[in-house]
Structure formats: C-alpha cells, structure tokens
All heavy atoms as a GROMACS GRO file, in nm:
protein
  530
    1MET      N    1   0.290   6.522  -1.156
    1MET     CA    2   0.171   6.496  -1.243
    1MET      C    3   0.209   6.390  -1.345
    1MET      O    4   0.324   6.371  -1.375
    1MET     CB    5   0.126   6.624  -1.307
    1MET     CG    6   0.217   6.673  -1.417
    1MET     SD    7   0.152   6.822  -1.491
    1MET     CE    8   0.305   6.886  -1.561
    2GLU      N    9   0.108   6.326  -1.396
    2GLU     CA   10   0.127   6.218  -1.489
    2GLU      C   11   0.100   6.265  -1.632
    2GLU      O   12  -0.004   6.327  -1.661
    2GLU     CB   13   0.030   6.100  -1.452
    2GLU     CG   14   0.071   5.971  -1.512
    2GLU     CD   15  -0.009   5.857  -1.449
    2GLU    OE1   16   0.027   5.811  -1.341
    2GLU    OE2   17  -0.112   5.822  -1.505
    3LEU      N   18   0.191   6.232  -1.720
    3LEU     CA   19   0.183   6.262  -1.864
    3LEU      C   20   0.197   6.134  -1.943
    3LEU      O   21   0.252   6.038  -1.891
    3LEU     CB   22   0.292   6.358  -1.907
    3LEU     CG   23   0.310   6.489  -1.827
    3LEU    CD1   24   0.439   6.558  -1.869
    3LEU    CD2   25   0.190   6.580  -1.850
    4THR      N   26   0.158   6.136  -2.066
    4THR     CA   27   0.188   6.027  -2.154
    4THR      C   28   0.283   6.083  -2.264
    4THR      O   29   0.251   6.176  -2.336
    4THR     CB   30   0.060   5.970  -2.225
    4THR    OG1   31  -0.030   5.925  -2.124
    4THR    CG2   32   0.092   5.855  -2.317
    5VAL      N   33   0.402   6.024  -2.272
    5VAL     CA   34   0.507   6.069  -2.365
    5VAL      C   35   0.542   5.951  -2.455
    5VAL      O   36   0.592   5.849  -2.406
    5VAL     CB   37   0.629   6.120  -2.291
    5VAL    CG1   38   0.734   6.169  -2.393
    5VAL    CG2   39   0.591   6.235  -2.199
    6ASN      N   40   0.516   5.966  -2.585
    6ASN     CA   41   0.543   5.862  -2.678
    6ASN      C   42   0.483   5.726  -2.633
    6ASN      O   43   0.545   5.620  -2.645
    6ASN     CB   44   0.695   5.847  -2.707
    6ASN     CG   45   0.750   5.966  -2.775
    6ASN    OD1   46   0.681   6.059  -2.818
    6ASN    ND2   47   0.879   5.969  -2.794
    7GLY      N   48   0.362   5.734  -2.583
    7GLY     CA   49   0.286   5.615  -2.546
    7GLY      C   50   0.318   5.558  -2.408
    7GLY      O   51   0.260   5.459  -2.370
    8LYS      N   52   0.412   5.623  -2.334
    8LYS     CA   53   0.450   5.574  -2.202
    8LYS      C   54   0.412   5.676  -2.096
    8LYS      O   55   0.425   5.797  -2.118
    8LYS     CB   56   0.599   5.547  -2.197
    8LYS     CG   57   0.645   5.437  -2.291
    8LYS     CD   58   0.793   5.414  -2.280
    8LYS     CE   59   0.832   5.307  -2.384
    8LYS     NZ   60   0.977   5.286  -2.383
    9THR      N   61   0.372   5.624  -1.980
    9THR     CA   62   0.340   5.712  -1.870
    9THR      C   63   0.466   5.766  -1.808
    9THR      O   64   0.560   5.692  -1.787
    9THR     CB   65   0.258   5.634  -1.766
    9THR    OG1   66   0.139   5.585  -1.830
    9THR    CG2   67   0.217   5.720  -1.650
   10LEU      N   68   0.464   5.892  -1.777
   10LEU     CA   69   0.581   5.959  -1.722
   10LEU      C   70   0.540   6.056  -1.611
   10LEU      O   71   0.436   6.124  -1.624
   10LEU     CB   72   0.656   6.037  -1.831
   10LEU     CG   73   0.780   6.106  -1.797
   10LEU    CD1   74   0.896   6.006  -1.805
   10LEU    CD2   75   0.807   6.223  -1.885
   11GLU      N   76   0.618   6.068  -1.506
   11GLU     CA   77   0.592   6.164  -1.401
   11GLU      C   78   0.676   6.292  -1.429
   11GLU      O   79   0.794   6.282  -1.460
   11GLU     CB   80   0.631   6.106  -1.265
   11GLU     CG   81   0.538   6.006  -1.209
   11GLU     CD   82   0.401   6.065  -1.174
   11GLU    OE1   83   0.394   6.178  -1.128
   11GLU    OE2   84   0.298   5.994  -1.192
   12ALA      N   85   0.611   6.407  -1.418
   12ALA     CA   86   0.676   6.535  -1.433
   12ALA      C   87   0.632   6.623  -1.318
   12ALA      O   88   0.529   6.599  -1.255
   12ALA     CB   89   0.643   6.598  -1.567
   13THR      N   90   0.712   6.726  -1.291
   13THR     CA   91   0.675   6.820  -1.185
   13THR      C   92   0.555   6.901  -1.225
   13THR      O   93   0.534   6.923  -1.343
   13THR     CB   94   0.793   6.910  -1.147
   13THR    OG1   95   0.826   6.983  -1.266
   13THR    CG2   96   0.912   6.836  -1.098
   14ASP      N   97   0.478   6.946  -1.125
   14ASP     CA   98   0.368   7.036  -1.157
   14ASP      C   99   0.421   7.161  -1.219
   14ASP      O  100   0.530   7.208  -1.188
   14ASP     CB  101   0.290   7.071  -1.030
   14ASP     CG  102   0.211   6.955  -0.974
   14ASP    OD1  103   0.189   6.858  -1.049
   14ASP    OD2  104   0.174   6.960  -0.856
   15ARG      N  105   0.348   7.215  -1.316
   15ARG     CA  106   0.383   7.339  -1.386
   15ARG      C  107   0.505   7.324  -1.476
   15ARG      O  108   0.571   7.417  -1.512
   15ARG     CB  109   0.401   7.457  -1.288
   15ARG     CG  110   0.289   7.482  -1.191
   15ARG     CD  111   0.177   7.568  -1.239
   15ARG     NE  112   0.222   7.691  -1.299
   15ARG     CZ  113   0.159   7.752  -1.396
   15ARG    NH1  114   0.048   7.698  -1.443
   15ARG    NH2  115   0.200   7.863  -1.445
   16ALA      N  116   0.543   7.201  -1.508
   16ALA     CA  117   0.650   7.174  -1.596
   16ALA      C  118   0.623   7.231  -1.736
   16ALA      O  119   0.508   7.225  -1.780
   16ALA     CB  120   0.687   7.026  -1.604
   17THR      N  121   0.723   7.278  -1.802
   17THR     CA  122   0.714   7.325  -1.940
   17THR      C  123   0.764   7.213  -2.035
   17THR      O  124   0.829   7.117  -1.986
   17THR     CB  125   0.792   7.454  -1.963
   17THR    OG1  126   0.931   7.423  -1.942
   17THR    CG2  127   0.746   7.565  -1.870
   18ILE      N  128   0.740   7.235  -2.161
   18ILE     CA  129   0.802   7.142  -2.256
   18ILE      C  130   0.955   7.142  -2.244
   18ILE      O  131   1.015   7.039  -2.246
   18ILE     CB  132   0.756   7.176  -2.401
   18ILE    CG1  133   0.604   7.144  -2.414
   18ILE    CG2  134   0.838   7.096  -2.504
   18ILE    CD1  135   0.545   7.186  -2.550
   19THR      N  136   1.012   7.259  -2.228
   19THR     CA  137   1.157   7.270  -2.212
   19THR      C  138   1.203   7.187  -2.092
   19THR      O  139   1.301   7.111  -2.098
   19THR     CB  140   1.200   7.415  -2.194
   19THR    OG1  141   1.166   7.489  -2.313
   19THR    CG2  142   1.350   7.429  -2.170
   20ALA      N  143   1.134   7.199  -1.980
   20ALA     CA  144   1.170   7.126  -1.857
   20ALA      C  145   1.157   6.975  -1.879
   20ALA      O  146   1.239   6.896  -1.835
   20ALA     CB  147   1.088   7.167  -1.741
   21LEU      N  148   1.052   6.936  -1.950
   21LEU     CA  149   1.031   6.792  -1.980
   21LEU      C  150   1.145   6.737  -2.068
   21LEU      O  151   1.199   6.632  -2.040
   21LEU     CB  152   0.894   6.768  -2.050
   21LEU     CG  153   0.869   6.625  -2.088
   21LEU    CD1  154   0.849   6.539  -1.965
   21LEU    CD2  155   0.749   6.617  -2.184
   22LEU      N  156   1.184   6.814  -2.170
   22LEU     CA  157   1.293   6.770  -2.257
   22LEU      C  158   1.423   6.761  -2.181
   22LEU      O  159   1.500   6.666  -2.204
   22LEU     CB  160   1.307   6.863  -2.378
   22LEU     CG  161   1.185   6.858  -2.476
   22LEU    CD1  162   1.206   6.961  -2.587
   22LEU    CD2  163   1.165   6.719  -2.538
   23GLU      N  164   1.445   6.854  -2.087
   23GLU     CA  165   1.567   6.845  -2.003
   23GLU      C  166   1.561   6.719  -1.922
   23GLU      O  167   1.660   6.650  -1.905
   23GLU     CB  168   1.577   6.970  -1.918
   23GLU     CG  169   1.617   7.092  -1.992
   23GLU     CD  170   1.610   7.222  -1.908
   23GLU    OE1  171   1.577   7.216  -1.791
   23GLU    OE2  172   1.644   7.328  -1.965
   24GLN      N  173   1.443   6.689  -1.861
   24GLN     CA  174   1.425   6.573  -1.779
   24GLN      C  175   1.458   6.446  -1.857
   24GLN      O  176   1.522   6.353  -1.808
   24GLN     CB  177   1.283   6.565  -1.727
   24GLN     CG  178   1.252   6.443  -1.641
   24GLN     CD  179   1.105   6.441  -1.598
   24GLN    OE1  180   1.040   6.546  -1.586
   24GLN    NE2  181   1.056   6.324  -1.568
   25LEU      N  182   1.421   6.449  -1.987
   25LEU     CA  183   1.444   6.332  -2.070
   25LEU      C  184   1.581   6.334  -2.136
   25LEU      O  185   1.610   6.243  -2.215
   25LEU     CB  186   1.332   6.325  -2.179
   25LEU     CG  187   1.191   6.306  -2.128
   25LEU    CD1  188   1.091   6.322  -2.240
   25LEU    CD2  189   1.179   6.172  -2.061
   26GLN      N  190   1.655   6.439  -2.111
   26GLN     CA  191   1.787   6.458  -2.170
   26GLN      C  192   1.784   6.459  -2.323
   26GLN      O  193   1.860   6.389  -2.388
   26GLN     CB  194   1.886   6.353  -2.117
   26GLN     CG  195   1.904   6.363  -1.967
   26GLN     CD  196   1.999   6.258  -1.908
   26GLN    OE1  197   2.028   6.158  -1.974
   26GLN    NE2  198   2.053   6.289  -1.794
   27ILE      N  199   1.687   6.536  -2.375
   27ILE     CA  200   1.668   6.549  -2.516
   27ILE      C  201   1.703   6.692  -2.558
   27ILE      O  202   1.652   6.788  -2.500
   27ILE     CB  203   1.524   6.513  -2.556
   27ILE    CG1  204   1.493   6.366  -2.526
   27ILE    CG2  205   1.498   6.549  -2.700
   27ILE    CD1  206   1.350   6.324  -2.544
   28ASN      N  207   1.782   6.708  -2.661
   28ASN     CA  208   1.819   6.834  -2.715
   28ASN      C  209   1.695   6.892  -2.792
   28ASN      O  210   1.654   6.831  -2.889
   28ASN     CB  211   1.938   6.820  -2.812
   28ASN     CG  212   1.983   6.951  -2.868
   28ASN    OD1  213   1.908   7.053  -2.872
   28ASN    ND2  214   2.107   6.956  -2.918
   29PRO      N  215   1.641   7.005  -2.746
   29PRO     CA  216   1.523   7.061  -2.813
   29PRO      C  217   1.542   7.099  -2.958
   29PRO      O  218   1.445   7.112  -3.030
   29PRO     CB  219   1.484   7.179  -2.725
   29PRO     CG  220   1.606   7.214  -2.648
   29PRO     CD  221   1.687   7.087  -2.637
   30LEU      N  222   1.664   7.119  -3.000
   30LEU     CA  223   1.696   7.158  -3.136
   30LEU      C  224   1.681   7.037  -3.236
   30LEU      O  225   1.679   7.058  -3.356
   30LEU     CB  226   1.833   7.214  -3.147
   30LEU     CG  227   1.854   7.344  -3.067
   30LEU    CD1  228   1.998   7.393  -3.078
   30LEU    CD2  229   1.757   7.455  -3.110
   31ARG      N  230   1.674   6.916  -3.185
   31ARG     CA  231   1.671   6.799  -3.264
   31ARG      C  232   1.536   6.726  -3.267
   31ARG      O  233   1.531   6.612  -3.316
   31ARG     CB  234   1.777   6.702  -3.220
   31ARG     CG  235   1.921   6.761  -3.236
   31ARG     CD  236   2.019   6.660  -3.191
   31ARG     NE  237   2.159   6.718  -3.200
   31ARG     CZ  238   2.241   6.690  -3.296
   31ARG    NH1  239   2.209   6.606  -3.390
   31ARG    NH2  240   2.355   6.748  -3.299
   32VAL      N  241   1.434   6.790  -3.212
   32VAL     CA  242   1.305   6.726  -3.203
   32VAL      C  243   1.193   6.821  -3.241
   32VAL      O  244   1.209   6.941  -3.239
   32VAL     CB  245   1.275   6.669  -3.064
   32VAL    CG1  246   1.376   6.558  -3.030
   32VAL    CG2  247   1.276   6.773  -2.960
   33ALA      N  248   1.078   6.766  -3.272
   33ALA     CA  249   0.955   6.839  -3.279
   33ALA      C  250   0.864   6.780  -3.171
   33ALA      O  251   0.871   6.661  -3.144
   33ALA     CB  252   0.892   6.820  -3.417
   34VAL      N  253   0.780   6.861  -3.117
   34VAL     CA  254   0.691   6.814  -3.008
   34VAL      C  255   0.545   6.837  -3.045
   34VAL      O  256   0.505   6.947  -3.088
   34VAL     CB  257   0.724   6.886  -2.877
   34VAL    CG1  258   0.624   6.847  -2.768
   34VAL    CG2  259   0.866   6.861  -2.831
   35GLN      N  260   0.469   6.731  -3.035
   35GLN     CA  261   0.327   6.736  -3.059
   35GLN      C  262   0.258   6.721  -2.918
   35GLN      O  263   0.284   6.624  -2.848
   35GLN     CB  264   0.282   6.621  -3.151
   35GLN     CG  265   0.142   6.626  -3.192
   35GLN     CD  266   0.110   6.511  -3.283
   35GLN    OE1  267   0.160   6.397  -3.270
   35GLN    NE2  268   0.020   6.539  -3.375
   36LEU      N  269   0.176   6.819  -2.882
   36LEU     CA  270   0.103   6.820  -2.754
   36LEU      C  271  -0.041   6.808  -2.784
   36LEU      O  272  -0.101   6.892  -2.849
   36LEU     CB  273   0.138   6.950  -2.680
   36LEU     CG  274   0.058   6.976  -2.552
   36LEU    CD1  275   0.082   6.867  -2.449
   36LEU    CD2  276   0.089   7.114  -2.494
   37ASN      N  277  -0.101   6.699  -2.730
   37ASN     CA  278  -0.242   6.673  -2.753
   37ASN      C  279  -0.279   6.693  -2.901
   37ASN      O  280  -0.376   6.763  -2.933
   37ASN     CB  281  -0.328   6.763  -2.662
   37ASN     CG  282  -0.302   6.738  -2.518
   37ASN    OD1  283  -0.269   6.625  -2.478
   37ASN    ND2  284  -0.307   6.842  -2.433
   38GLN      N  285  -0.202   6.629  -2.985
   38GLN     CA  286  -0.223   6.622  -3.129
   38GLN      C  287  -0.204   6.758  -3.202
   38GLN      O  288  -0.251   6.776  -3.314
   38GLN     CB  289  -0.362   6.564  -3.161
   38GLN     CG  290  -0.376   6.425  -3.106
   38GLN     CD  291  -0.506   6.361  -3.145
   38GLN    OE1  292  -0.597   6.431  -3.192
   38GLN    NE2  293  -0.515   6.233  -3.128
   39ARG      N  294  -0.131   6.849  -3.136
   39ARG     CA  295  -0.103   6.980  -3.199
   39ARG      C  296   0.048   7.003  -3.193
   39ARG      O  297   0.110   6.999  -3.085
   39ARG     CB  298  -0.176   7.086  -3.126
   39ARG     CG  299  -0.182   7.216  -3.206
   39ARG     CD  300  -0.265   7.325  -3.128
   39ARG     NE  301  -0.168   7.398  -3.050
   39ARG     CZ  302  -0.187   7.429  -2.924
   39ARG    NH1  303  -0.297   7.400  -2.858
   39ARG    NH2  304  -0.097   7.498  -2.858
   40ILE      N  305   0.112   7.028  -3.311
   40ILE     CA  306   0.256   7.060  -3.313
   40ILE      C  307   0.279   7.195  -3.243
   40ILE      O  308   0.206   7.291  -3.274
   40ILE     CB  309   0.310   7.066  -3.456
   40ILE    CG1  310   0.298   6.926  -3.522
   40ILE    CG2  311   0.453   7.119  -3.459
   40ILE    CD1  312   0.397   6.824  -3.472
   41ILE      N  313   0.376   7.196  -3.155
   41ILE     CA  314   0.407   7.319  -3.082
   41ILE      C  315   0.537   7.376  -3.143
   41ILE      O  316   0.637   7.309  -3.163
   41ILE     CB  317   0.433   7.293  -2.933
   41ILE    CG1  318   0.308   7.220  -2.873
   41ILE    CG2  319   0.465   7.417  -2.855
   41ILE    CD1  320   0.181   7.299  -2.877
   42LYS      N  321   0.531   7.511  -3.177
   42LYS     CA  322   0.652   7.575  -3.229
   42LYS      C  323   0.759   7.574  -3.122
   42LYS      O  324   0.731   7.595  -3.007
   42LYS     CB  325   0.616   7.718  -3.270
   42LYS     CG  326   0.523   7.729  -3.384
   42LYS     CD  327   0.497   7.876  -3.417
   42LYS     CE  328   0.403   7.884  -3.537
   42LYS     NZ  329   0.373   8.024  -3.574
   43ARG      N  330   0.882   7.555  -3.168
   43ARG     CA  331   0.996   7.549  -3.079
   43ARG      C  332   1.003   7.668  -2.985
   43ARG      O  333   1.037   7.658  -2.868
   43ARG     CB  334   1.125   7.528  -3.156
   43ARG     CG  335   1.249   7.506  -3.064
   43ARG     CD  336   1.370   7.464  -3.141
   43ARG     NE  337   1.351   7.333  -3.198
   43ARG     CZ  338   1.358   7.305  -3.328
   43ARG    NH1  339   1.395   7.395  -3.417
   43ARG    NH2  340   1.339   7.182  -3.376
   44GLU      N  341   0.976   7.785  -3.041
   44GLU     CA  342   0.991   7.907  -2.957
   44GLU      C  343   0.888   7.917  -2.846
   44GLU      O  344   0.898   8.000  -2.755
   44GLU     CB  345   0.983   8.039  -3.044
   44GLU     CG  346   0.857   8.051  -3.123
   44GLU     CD  347   0.863   7.998  -3.266
   44GLU    OE1  348   0.952   7.909  -3.292
   44GLU    OE2  349   0.789   8.040  -3.351
   45LEU      N  350   0.792   7.824  -2.848
   45LEU     CA  351   0.690   7.821  -2.738
   45LEU      C  352   0.713   7.716  -2.634
   45LEU      O  353   0.643   7.706  -2.537
   45LEU     CB  354   0.551   7.800  -2.801
   45LEU     CG  355   0.503   7.908  -2.897
   45LEU    CD1  356   0.367   7.868  -2.955
   45LEU    CD2  357   0.495   8.041  -2.830
   46TYR      N  358   0.820   7.638  -2.651
   46TYR     CA  359   0.849   7.528  -2.557
   46TYR      C  360   0.862   7.582  -2.413
   46TYR      O  361   0.810   7.521  -2.320
   46TYR     CB  362   0.980   7.451  -2.589
   46TYR     CG  363   0.974   7.364  -2.714
   46TYR    CD1  364   0.857   7.353  -2.790
   46TYR    CD2  365   1.080   7.291  -2.755
   46TYR    CE1  366   0.857   7.274  -2.901
   46TYR    CE2  367   1.076   7.211  -2.867
   46TYR     CZ  368   0.965   7.202  -2.939
   46TYR     OH  369   0.962   7.120  -3.049
   47GLU      N  370   0.930   7.695  -2.396
   47GLU     CA  371   0.958   7.745  -2.260
   47GLU      C  372   0.832   7.800  -2.196
   47GLU      O  373   0.816   7.794  -2.074
   47GLU     CB  374   1.065   7.856  -2.262
   47GLU     CG  375   1.104   7.910  -2.129
   47GLU     CD  376   1.170   7.806  -2.037
   47GLU    OE1  377   1.238   7.722  -2.088
   47GLU    OE2  378   1.142   7.811  -1.917
   48ARG      N  379   0.738   7.847  -2.276
   48ARG     CA  380   0.613   7.908  -2.220
   48ARG      C  381   0.498   7.813  -2.214
   48ARG      O  382   0.392   7.848  -2.164
   48ARG     CB  383   0.576   8.030  -2.309
   48ARG     CG  384   0.672   8.145  -2.298
   48ARG     CD  385   0.626   8.262  -2.374
   48ARG     NE  386   0.652   8.240  -2.513
   48ARG     CZ  387   0.595   8.305  -2.610
   48ARG    NH1  388   0.509   8.403  -2.585
   48ARG    NH2  389   0.621   8.280  -2.741
   49THR      N  390   0.509   7.694  -2.270
   49THR     CA  391   0.402   7.596  -2.274
   49THR      C  392   0.406   7.511  -2.147
   49THR      O  393   0.490   7.427  -2.131
   49THR     CB  394   0.410   7.509  -2.400
   49THR    OG1  395   0.404   7.592  -2.516
   49THR    CG2  396   0.289   7.416  -2.406
   50VAL      N  397   0.312   7.540  -2.057
   50VAL     CA  398   0.298   7.469  -1.931
   50VAL      C  399   0.215   7.343  -1.953
   50VAL      O  400   0.102   7.353  -2.007
   50VAL     CB  401   0.242   7.559  -1.821
   50VAL    CG1  402   0.227   7.480  -1.688
   50VAL    CG2  403   0.330   7.681  -1.803
   51LEU      N  404   0.266   7.232  -1.911
   51LEU     CA  405   0.198   7.105  -1.930
   51LEU      C  406   0.095   7.086  -1.816
   51LEU      O  407   0.112   7.136  -1.704
   51LEU     CB  408   0.298   6.991  -1.931
   51LEU     CG  409   0.404   7.006  -2.039
   51LEU    CD1  410   0.510   6.897  -2.021
   51LEU    CD2  411   0.341   6.993  -2.178
   52GLN      N  412  -0.007   7.012  -1.847
   52GLN     CA  413  -0.114   6.981  -1.757
   52GLN      C  414  -0.122   6.825  -1.733
   52GLN      O  415  -0.090   6.751  -1.825
   52GLN     CB  416  -0.247   7.028  -1.807
   52GLN     CG  417  -0.259   7.175  -1.847
   52GLN     CD  418  -0.237   7.266  -1.731
   52GLN    OE1  419  -0.297   7.245  -1.623
   52GLN    NE2  420  -0.160   7.373  -1.746
   53ALA      N  421  -0.162   6.791  -1.613
   53ALA     CA  422  -0.182   6.647  -1.588
   53ALA      C  423  -0.268   6.584  -1.695
   53ALA      O  424  -0.371   6.646  -1.731
   53ALA     CB  425  -0.240   6.626  -1.451
   54GLY      N  426  -0.230   6.471  -1.743
   54GLY     CA  427  -0.306   6.399  -1.844
   54GLY      C  428  -0.273   6.436  -1.987
   54GLY      O  429  -0.327   6.373  -2.080
   55ASP      N  430  -0.186   6.535  -2.006
   55ASP     CA  431  -0.146   6.570  -2.145
   55ASP      C  432  -0.077   6.452  -2.209
   55ASP      O  433  -0.009   6.371  -2.146
   55ASP     CB  434  -0.048   6.689  -2.142
   55ASP     CG  435  -0.112   6.822  -2.132
   55ASP    OD1  436  -0.238   6.831  -2.146
   55ASP    OD2  437  -0.045   6.925  -2.102
   56THR      N  438  -0.092   6.449  -2.342
   56THR     CA  439  -0.027   6.347  -2.423
   56THR      C  440   0.066   6.419  -2.518
   56THR      O  441   0.033   6.509  -2.589
   56THR     CB  442  -0.131   6.264  -2.504
   56THR    OG1  443  -0.220   6.200  -2.414
   56THR    CG2  444  -0.063   6.166  -2.595
   57LEU      N  445   0.193   6.371  -2.517
   57LEU     CA  446   0.298   6.431  -2.602
   57LEU      C  447   0.364   6.323  -2.687
   57LEU      O  448   0.375   6.210  -2.649
   57LEU     CB  449   0.410   6.498  -2.515
   57LEU     CG  450   0.364   6.615  -2.428
   57LEU    CD1  451   0.345   6.570  -2.287
   57LEU    CD2  452   0.463   6.724  -2.442
   58GLU      N  453   0.398   6.370  -2.807
   58GLU     CA  454   0.482   6.287  -2.896
   58GLU      C  455   0.607   6.370  -2.919
   58GLU      O  456   0.597   6.484  -2.964
   58GLU     CB  457   0.412   6.259  -3.028
   58GLU     CG  458   0.292   6.168  -3.016
   58GLU     CD  459   0.322   6.026  -2.976
   58GLU    OE1  460   0.433   5.974  -3.008
   58GLU    OE2  461   0.240   5.963  -2.907
   59VAL      N  462   0.720   6.314  -2.889
   59VAL     CA  463   0.848   6.376  -2.916
   59VAL      C  464   0.909   6.308  -3.035
   59VAL      O  465   0.940   6.192  -3.036
   59VAL     CB  466   0.943   6.364  -2.794
   59VAL    CG1  467   1.075   6.434  -2.822
   59VAL    CG2  468   0.878   6.428  -2.668
   60LEU      N  469   0.913   6.383  -3.144
   60LEU     CA  470   0.954   6.330  -3.278
   60LEU      C  471   1.098   6.366  -3.305
   60LEU      O  472   1.136   6.487  -3.303
   60LEU     CB  473   0.862   6.386  -3.383
   60LEU     CG  474   0.710   6.368  -3.353
   60LEU    CD1  475   0.631   6.453  -3.447
   60LEU    CD2  476   0.668   6.226  -3.357
   61THR      N  477   1.178   6.269  -3.331
   61THR     CA  478   1.323   6.287  -3.357
   61THR      C  479   1.346   6.293  -3.506
   61THR      O  480   1.295   6.209  -3.579
   61THR     CB  481   1.402   6.174  -3.296
   61THR    OG1  482   1.376   6.164  -3.156
   61THR    CG2  483   1.553   6.199  -3.313
   62PHE      N  484   1.423   6.392  -3.550
   62PHE     CA  485   1.458   6.398  -3.694
   62PHE      C  486   1.570   6.303  -3.722
   62PHE      O  487   1.662   6.281  -3.644
   62PHE     CB  488   1.505   6.542  -3.724
   62PHE     CG  489   1.401   6.643  -3.701
   62PHE    CD1  490   1.414   6.736  -3.599
   62PHE    CD2  491   1.285   6.645  -3.776
   62PHE    CE1  492   1.317   6.832  -3.579
   62PHE    CE2  493   1.187   6.740  -3.753
   62PHE     CZ  494   1.205   6.834  -3.656
   63MET      N  495   1.562   6.234  -3.837
   63MET     CA  496   1.664   6.142  -3.878
   63MET      C  497   1.712   6.177  -4.015
   63MET      O  498   1.636   6.224  -4.103
   63MET     CB  499   1.608   5.999  -3.882
   63MET     CG  500   1.561   5.951  -3.747
   63MET     SD  501   1.498   5.784  -3.752
   63MET     CE  502   1.649   5.698  -3.775
   64ALA      N  503   1.839   6.163  -4.040
   64ALA     CA  504   1.904   6.190  -4.170
   64ALA      C  505   1.868   6.075  -4.262
   64ALA      O  506   1.843   5.960  -4.218
   64ALA     CB  507   2.051   6.208  -4.155
   65GLY      N  508   1.872   6.101  -4.387
   65GLY     CA  509   1.848   5.994  -4.484
   65GLY      C  510   1.758   6.041  -4.595
   65GLY      O  511   1.721   6.160  -4.602
   66GLY      N  512   1.725   5.956  -4.684
   66GLY     CA  513   1.636   5.992  -4.792
   66GLY      C  514   1.600   5.870  -4.867
   66GLY      O  515   1.632   5.759  -4.835
   67SER      N  516   1.530   5.894  -4.978
   67SER     CA  517   1.486   5.781  -5.061
   67SER      C  518   1.599   5.735  -5.152
   67SER      O  519   1.686   5.814  -5.185
   67SER     CB  520   1.364   5.825  -5.142
   67SER     OG  521   1.396   5.928  -5.227
   68GLN      N  522   1.591   5.615  -5.196
   68GLN     CA  523   1.689   5.558  -5.286
   68GLN      C  524   1.631   5.531  -5.420
   68GLN      O  525   1.521   5.504  -5.436
   68GLN     CB  526   1.748   5.429  -5.228
   68GLN     CG  527   1.823   5.454  -5.103
   68GLN     CD  528   1.882   5.323  -5.046
   68GLN    OE1  529   1.865   5.218  -5.102
   68GLN    NE2  530   1.951   5.339  -4.934
   0.00000   0.00000   0.00000
C-alpha cells in the first residue's frame, strides 16, 4: 500500500503498523514522535496502530540544543 511519509511516497505492506514502518525505515521509535493524519500518536500505540493506504505520516526527530 502507498503512504506519504514526510512528504514522500512510500510503499509499505498491507496491515503495517507504525512500529513496522519505523523498522522498515530503520528508525529507533524511542527517538521520534509520529503524527498520523495530523494527529500525534502516543508511543505506546505504535504497535497497535494499523496504517491504511493513503495515510499521511510525519516522523519527527528530536534534536539536542537550545536557545542562545
């Protein structure tokens, strides 16, 4: 099935979860936040959240730093 991840089209298996998608992308789930169709998904729901064709995801990476 086709998804949009960070503005790019991506193929994922049918019934893929957020966890499976992050594994496919080789992303550590502890270091990101995921927005699915403009809604932030709690990390504990990644394994249970089944993606649907046409879903739009933003995978947000945390960065260290601060204001000067």
